[in-house]
C-alpha positions in Angstrom: 113.5 94.2 111.2 112.2 93.9 107.6 110.6 90.7 106.2 112.0 88.9 103.2 109.9 88.4 100.1 110.1 84.7 100.4 108.7 84.9 104.0 105.8 87.0 102.9 105.0 84.7 100.0 105.3 81.6 102.2 102.9 83.0 104.8 100.3 83.9 102.2 100.6 80.5 100.5 100.3 78.7 103.8 96.9 80.4 104.5 95.8 80.3 100.8 97.4 77.2 99.3 95.8 77.6 95.9 96.8 81.2 95.5 99.1 82.7 92.9 101.3 85.1 94.8 103.7 87.7 93.4 105.6 90.0 95.8 107.8 92.9 94.7 110.1 95.2 96.7 108.9 98.7 95.6 111.7 100.8 97.0 114.6 98.3 97.2 114.7 98.9 101.0 113.1 95.6 102.2 110.2 97.6 103.8 107.9 98.7 101.0 106.3 95.8 99.1 103.5 95.3 96.5 101.7 91.9 96.4 99.3 90.5 93.8 97.3 87.5 95.2 94.9 85.6 93.0 92.9 82.9 94.7 89.7 80.8 94.3 89.1 81.5 98.0 88.3 85.1 97.0 85.3 84.1 94.9 82.1 85.9 96.1 84.1 88.1 98.6 84.3 91.8 98.5 87.7 93.5 97.9 87.9 94.3 101.6 87.2 90.7 102.6 89.9 89.5 100.2 92.4 91.9 101.7 91.4 90.8 105.2 92.2 87.2 104.3 95.7 88.2 103.1 96.3 90.4 106.2 95.2 87.5 108.5 97.7 85.3 106.7 100.5 87.7 107.7 99.6 87.1 111.4 99.9 90.6 112.7 103.1 91.5 111.1 101.6 94.4 109.1 102.8 97.7 110.6 105.7 95.9 112.4 108.1 93.7 110.5 106.1 94.4 107.4 106.0 98.2 107.1 104.0 98.7 103.9 102.2 96.4 101.5 100.3 97.6 98.4 97.9 94.8 97.9 96.0 93.7 94.7 93.7 90.8 95.0 91.4 88.9 92.5 89.3 85.8 92.5 90.5 83.1 90.1 
């Protein structure tokens, strides 16, 4: 079962409350998303560490309920 955009955004915001989060459905199929996450929590972290924080926020749903996520992150 696919995840809704609102659920993805809510999970990221719960873990990174100060983040600006934008999620788009890339294919219109509810399975392929792109997310842009900008957060002060990313300051001083590598891109890999930033992505790991976002994936941790999704609590293991990547590859299951959340099939594909093209992720762009930046420190605020």
